[in-house]
C-alpha positions in Angstrom: -73.9 20.1 -174.9 -76.6 19.4 -177.2 -76.2 16.5 -179.7 -76.0 17.6 -183.1 -79.2 15.9 -183.5 -80.5 17.7 -180.8 -80.0 21.2 -181.9 -81.8 20.6 -185.1 -85.0 19.3 -183.2 -84.7 22.9 -181.0 -84.1 24.6 -184.1 -87.2 22.9 -186.4 -89.4 23.6 -183.2 -89.3 27.6 -183.1 -88.3 27.9 -186.3 -92.3 26.3 -186.3 -93.4 28.7 -183.1 -93.9 25.7 -181.5 -93.5 25.7 -177.2 -92.4 22.4 -176.3 -95.1 21.0 -174.3 -97.3 21.9 -177.7 -94.6 19.4 -180.1 -94.3 16.9 -177.3 -98.2 16.0 -177.2 -98.3 16.4 -181.4 -95.6 13.8 -181.3 -97.2 11.8 -178.7 -94.3 12.0 -176.1 -93.9 13.8 -172.7 -92.7 16.9 -172.6 -89.0 15.6 -170.6 -88.8 13.2 -173.1 -88.7 16.1 -176.2 -86.2 17.7 -173.4 -84.1 15.1 -173.0 -83.8 14.9 -177.1 -83.0 18.6 -177.6 -81.0 18.4 -174.9 -78.8 15.4 -176.6 -79.5 13.1 -173.0 -81.6 10.5 -175.1 -81.5 9.7 -178.9 -85.4 9.5 -180.4 -85.7 6.2 -182.4 -86.9 7.1 -186.0 -90.1 6.7 -185.8 -90.8 9.8 -183.6 -87.6 11.1 -185.8 -90.5 11.3 -188.4 -93.1 12.2 -186.4 -90.7 15.4 -185.9 -90.1 16.3 -189.1 -93.5 15.7 -189.8 -94.9 18.2 -187.1 -92.1 21.3 -187.7 -92.3 21.1 -191.4 -88.8 19.8 -192.0 -87.4 17.3 -194.4 -86.4 13.9 -192.7 -83.2 13.4 -194.4 -81.7 17.0 -192.8 -83.6 16.2 -189.2 -81.4 12.6 -189.1 -78.3 14.0 -190.7 -78.1 17.8 -191.3 -77.5 17.4 -195.1 -79.7 19.4 -197.4 -81.7 22.2 -197.4 -83.8 22.2 -194.2 -87.3 22.5 -196.1 -88.7 21.3 -198.9 -90.0 24.3 -199.4 -90.0 27.9 -197.3 -91.4 27.6 -194.2 -94.0 29.8 -194.8 -95.6 29.0 -197.6 -96.5 25.7 -196.0 -99.1 26.2 -193.0 -101.1 22.8 -193.5 -99.6 19.2 -193.7 -102.1 16.6 -194.8 -101.8 13.6 -192.7 -101.7 10.2 -194.2 -101.7 7.2 -192.4 -98.7 4.7 -192.7 -97.0 2.5 -190.8 -94.2 4.6 -189.2 -96.8 6.9 -187.7 -98.8 4.1 -186.0 -99.1 4.4 -182.4 -96.3 3.0 -181.0 -95.7 2.6 -176.9 -92.5 4.5 -176.3 -90.3 3.0 -173.3 -86.9 4.1 -172.0 -83.9 2.4 -171.8 -80.2 2.5 -170.3 -77.8 2.9 -172.2 -74.7 1.3 -171.2 -70.8 2.6 -171.4 -70.2 0.7 -174.9 -69.1 -2.5 -176.4 -66.6 -3.4 -178.6 -66.9 -4.3 -182.4 -63.0 -5.6 -182.3 -60.9 -7.1 -180.0 -62.9 -7.9 -176.3 -62.4 -6.0 -174.0 -63.5 -5.8 -170.7 -66.9 -6.5 -169.5 -69.5 -2.9 -169.1 -70.9 -2.2 -165.9 -74.4 -2.8 -166.3 -74.7 -1.0 -162.7 -73.5 2.2 -164.3 -75.7 3.9 -166.6 -74.3 7.3 -168.8 -78.0 8.2 -170.5 -81.5 6.6 -171.4 -82.2 6.2 -174.9 -86.3 6.0 -176.2 -87.8 3.4 -178.5 -90.3 1.8 -179.6 -91.4 -1.0 -176.7 -89.4 -4.1 -177.3 -91.4 -5.9 -175.0 -88.0 -7.0 -173.0 -87.8 -5.3 -169.4 -84.3 -5.9 -169.2 -83.4 -4.4 -172.9 -80.5 -1.6 -172.6 -78.2 -0.2 -175.7 -74.6 0.0 -175.6 -72.5 2.8 -177.7 -70.4 0.7 -180.3 -66.5 0.7 -180.4 -64.6 -0.1 -183.0 -65.1 -0.8 -186.8 -65.0 -4.7 -187.2 -69.1 -5.0 -187.9 -68.9 -1.6 -190.3 -70.4 -0.9 -192.5 -74.1 -2.2 -191.6 -73.1 -1.3 -187.0 -69.7 1.2 -187.0 -68.2 2.8 -184.2 -70.3 5.1 -182.5 -74.1 3.4 -183.4 -76.3 2.2 -180.6 -77.3 -0.9 -180.1 -80.4 -2.5 -178.4 -80.1 -5.9 -176.8 -82.6 -7.7 -175.8 -81.3 -11.0 -173.6 -84.8 -12.4 -174.0 -85.0 -13.1 -177.3 -83.6 -16.7 -178.4 -80.5 -16.4 -180.2 -80.1 -18.2 -183.7 -77.2 -18.4 -186.1 -76.4 -15.6 -187.8 -78.0 -13.4 -185.2 -75.6 -10.1 -184.1 -75.3 -10.2 -181.1 -73.6 -9.3 -177.6 -71.2 -12.1 -176.4 -69.3 -12.2 -172.9 -66.1 -14.5 -173.6 -64.3 -15.0 -169.9 -65.4 -12.0 -168.6 -64.7 -9.7 -171.7 -67.7 -8.7 -174.1 -67.6 -8.3 -178.3 -71.0 -7.3 -180.6 -70.0 -10.4 -183.5 -72.3 -12.4 -185.7 -72.3 -15.9 -184.2 -72.6 -19.2 -185.6 -73.0 -21.6 -182.8 -71.7 -25.8 -183.5 -72.2 -28.2 -180.6 -68.7 -27.1 -179.4 -68.0 -23.6 -180.8 -69.1 -20.6 -180.9 -67.7 -18.8 -184.1 -67.8 -14.9 -183.9 -67.8 -13.7 -187.1 -67.5 -10.0 -188.4 -68.3 -8.3 -191.5 -65.8 -6.3 -192.0 -63.1 -8.5 -194.0 -60.6 -6.5 -192.6 -61.1 -8.3 -189.3 -60.5 -12.2 -189.2 -63.4 -14.1 -187.6 -62.2 -15.6 -183.5 -64.2 -19.2 -182.3 -64.7 -19.8 -178.8 -65.2 -22.7 -176.8 -69.2 -22.5 -175.4 -68.0 -23.5 -172.0 -66.2 -20.3 -171.9 -69.1 -18.6 -173.0 -71.0 -16.6 -170.3 -73.8 -15.1 -172.2 -75.2 -14.4 -175.6 -77.5 -11.7 -175.8 -78.8 -10.5 -179.1 -78.8 -7.4 -180.6 -82.3 -6.3 -182.7 -82.1 -3.1 -183.1 -79.2 -0.3 -184.9 -80.0 3.5 -183.9 -77.1 5.3 -186.4 -75.1 7.8 -185.3 -76.4 10.9 -186.5 
């Protein structure tokens, strides 16, 4: 079953009378990547959602959320779309990273299984061949990170105090903001309804930094 955003990408392409190959060329992705977006097998990065909106003439807000009008004006009145060079239209290499099952934003839970890939997510290249994505479960990091959002994790990047990280504690995983001192790592929720937890460094298997959040659409 297509995701809602997959349906909107498909609808906007058909209304513009573009085939998948033509739109993929305009957006600068492989045709198979566009096909995966429309099927809901992958979630496009926000930069490429903006490109899709531009070349199909739909409002970016509608493409992202389904809310409001689909077009700024009736599609038959707007045939030419001026190209204004903007930061979000710069050439950015794309990579597909594995999307694993989930990480809890609440209590710790048994570890995710990195040998089992649910699907792939297309993002701009963050220069970490070991990067991966996880679906968030729970509300302890809301409103910044909500249940069912996707976080992109980079094991390569250095972790600093105040970073949001995936932390493995005694073979269980949790998503939290971290504060590190000489002996403990403090796991801090963003939602005030949840309590912070302190764990000993020796009980922590890894701390991997979250570098991107893809909102649930």
